[in-house]
C-alpha positions in Angstrom: 9.0 -10.8 -0.5 9.2 -7.8 -2.9 6.7 -8.1 -5.9 7.2 -6.2 -9.2 5.0 -6.5 -12.2 6.6 -9.7 -13.4 8.9 -11.0 -10.6 9.2 -11.7 -6.9 12.4 -11.2 -5.0 13.3 -12.1 -1.4 14.3 -9.2 0.9 16.8 -9.1 3.8 15.3 -5.8 5.1 12.7 -5.5 7.7 9.4 -3.7 6.9 10.6 -0.6 8.8 13.7 -0.5 6.8 12.0 -0.9 3.4 9.4 1.8 4.4 12.2 4.2 5.2 14.0 3.5 2.0 10.9 3.5 -0.3 8.8 6.4 1.1 10.6 9.1 -0.8 9.8 7.3 -4.0 6.1 7.3 -3.7 5.5 4.1 -1.7 3.2 4.0 1.3 2.9 1.5 4.1 -0.9 0.7 4.0 -0.8 -2.2 6.5 1.7 -3.7 8.9 2.5 -6.3 6.1 2.3 -4.3 3.0 4.0 -1.4 1.3 2.5 -0.2 -2.0 3.5 2.1 -4.8 0.7 4.7 -4.7 1.1 5.3 -8.5 -0.3 1.8 -8.9 -3.4 2.2 -6.8 -6.5 2.2 -8.8 -9.1 2.6 -6.1 -9.9 2.4 -2.3 -12.7 0.1 -1.4 -14.7 0.5 1.8 -16.2 -2.8 3.0 -17.4 -1.7 6.3 -16.9 1.3 8.6 -13.5 0.1 9.7 -12.5 -2.2 6.8 -10.7 -0.9 3.7 -8.7 -2.3 0.8 -6.7 -1.0 -2.1 -7.1 -2.2 -5.6 -3.9 -2.2 -7.7 -3.8 -1.2 -11.4 -2.6 -4.6 -12.6 -4.2 -7.3 -14.8 -5.3 -9.3 -11.7 -6.7 -6.2 -9.9 -4.9 -7.2 -6.8 -6.4 -6.2 -3.5 -4.3 -5.2 -0.6 -5.6 -4.6 3.0 -5.6 -0.9 4.2 -5.7 -0.5 7.9 -8.0 2.0 9.7 -5.2 4.1 10.9 -3.4 4.1 7.6 -6.7 5.2 5.8 -6.7 8.3 8.0 -3.0 8.9 7.1 -3.8 8.3 3.4 -6.6 10.9 3.5 -4.4 13.4 5.2 -1.6 12.8 2.5 -3.9 13.5 -0.4 -5.6 16.4 1.3 -9.1 14.9 2.0 -8.9 15.6 5.7 
């Protein structure tokens, strides 16, 4: 399913296909089941040494899991590592 601010749409594409199509537009695959728009990420939360989540900038403050390996990739992308 693809989620926008107000709607949901079914997708016929695989996650790998969606990732390839959306990455040039500022999207990031943060977990094997999630691709997020980085412009909508409000904060990164660390629960434990190996457990992270992204909080989105929406009314519900949606929380999306961030895998350990993707956290390292995200740090490299934004120049923290």
